[in-house]
C-alpha positions in Angstrom: 0.1 -0.1 0.0 1.4 3.6 -0.7 2.0 6.0 2.0 -0.2 8.7 0.7 1.4 11.3 3.2 4.7 11.6 1.2 4.1 9.9 -1.9 0.6 12.0 -2.6 0.7 14.8 0.4 -2.3 16.7 -1.2 -4.2 13.5 -1.3 -3.8 12.9 2.0 -4.8 16.3 3.4 -7.9 16.0 1.9 -8.3 12.6 3.7 -7.5 14.1 6.8 -9.7 17.0 6.7 -13.2 14.8 4.8 -12.2 12.8 7.8 -12.8 15.6 10.7 -15.8 16.6 9.1 -19.8 14.8 9.4 -21.8 14.2 6.2 -23.1 17.1 5.5 -19.7 18.9 5.9 -18.3 16.5 3.6 -20.8 16.8 0.9 -20.2 21.2 1.3 -16.4 20.9 1.1 -16.8 19.1 -2.2 -19.5 21.1 -3.7 -16.8 23.9 -2.6 -14.0 22.3 -3.9 -16.1 22.5 -7.6 -15.0 26.2 -8.1 -11.5 25.0 -7.9 -11.6 23.3 -10.8 -9.3 24.5 -13.4 -10.8 25.2 -17.1 -9.5 23.3 -19.9 -6.8 25.1 -21.7 -8.1 27.4 -24.5 -7.2 24.5 -27.4 -9.0 22.0 -25.9 -11.8 24.6 -25.1 -11.9 25.6 -28.4 -13.0 22.3 -29.9 -15.8 20.2 -29.5 -14.9 17.3 -26.5 -13.7 14.8 -28.0 -15.5 11.1 -27.1 -12.6 9.6 -26.4 -11.9 11.8 -23.4 -15.1 11.0 -21.8 -15.1 8.5 -18.9 -17.6 6.0 -19.7 -17.8 5.0 -16.1 -19.3 8.3 -15.2 -23.0 9.2 -15.4 -22.3 12.8 -15.5 -19.9 14.0 -19.0 -16.6 13.8 -17.5 -14.0 14.4 -20.0 -10.4 13.9 -18.6 -7.1 14.9 -20.6 -3.8 13.1 -19.0 -0.6 14.7 -20.3 2.6 13.7 -19.5 5.5 17.0 -19.6 8.5 14.2 -19.4 7.6 12.4 -16.1 5.3 14.4 -14.7 1.4 13.9 -14.8 -0.6 17.2 -15.8 -4.7 16.4 -15.9 -7.1 18.7 -17.5 -10.9 18.1 -17.1 -14.3 19.4 -18.4 -17.1 18.8 -15.5 -20.8 20.6 -16.1 -21.1 23.1 -13.5 -24.1 21.8 -12.9 -23.0 18.8 -11.6 -21.1 19.9 -8.5 -20.7 16.7 -6.5 -18.9 15.5 -9.6 -16.8 18.4 -10.5 -15.2 18.7 -6.6 -14.3 14.8 -6.9 -12.9 15.3 -10.2 -10.9 18.8 -8.8 -9.7 16.4 -5.8 -8.5 14.6 -8.4 -6.5 16.4 -10.4 -5.1 18.7 -7.5 -4.6 15.8 -5.7 -2.1 14.2 -8.7 -1.0 17.6 -10.4 2.9 16.5 -11.0 2.9 12.7 -10.1 5.3 10.6 -11.4 3.9 7.7 -13.4 5.3 5.2 -10.8 2.9 7.4 -8.1 0.5 7.0 -10.4 0.2 3.3 -10.6 0.4 2.9 -7.4 -2.5 4.6 -6.8 -5.3 2.9 -4.6 -8.3 2.5 -7.2 -11.2 3.6 -4.5 -11.0 6.7 -2.7 -14.3 7.1 -1.6 -13.8 4.6 1.5 -10.9 7.1 2.3 -12.2 10.2 2.5 -16.1 9.1 4.2 -17.9 9.5 0.9 -18.3 6.1 0.6 -22.1 5.5 1.6 -23.3 9.5 1.1 -22.1 9.4 -2.3 -23.2 6.2 -3.5 -22.4 3.0 -5.6 -22.9 5.4 -8.7 -20.5 7.9 -8.0 -17.8 4.9 -6.6 -17.9 3.8 -10.2 -17.6 7.3 -11.6 -14.5 8.1 -9.3 -12.6 4.6 -10.0 -13.6 5.3 -13.9 -12.0 8.3 -13.5 -8.8 7.1 -12.0 -8.4 3.5 -14.2 -8.5 6.2 -17.1 -5.6 8.3 -15.5 -3.6 4.7 -15.4 -4.2 3.5 -18.5 -3.4 6.7 -20.3 -0.4 6.7 -18.4 0.4 3.3 -19.4 -0.1 4.0 -23.0 1.5 6.8 -23.2 4.7 5.7 -21.2 4.9 2.4 -22.0 8.3 1.4 -23.9 7.9 1.4 -27.5 
């Protein structure tokens, strides 16, 4: 198991913060995080959202770009503003993983909601969606960084 506090300090901070909150406060914090999802780059915003970037496991349309600059991860995501809970989850992922290495990404746990105390609150559909986001990041990491 990955030591999140050293490998993903931002994720460890989120986990600690969420565990200190009650159920309603966790949801409110997640909704507040929705405002922290950075907009996608101007080049990507100028084009139609590509089907290939759609995370199929998410009921809400989540488009995710996984980019590597050297060995450092950069994520961009488009999530409708009318879905603040999902935007908050994706913002949490983006903030937690920005700058990670491939080895770190591949060591990620697949299911974050129990660690955040949100599994029962958000239910199976969002758990599947978040696992789909993490799986997509790992798959793209394998695909983009696999030796030729």
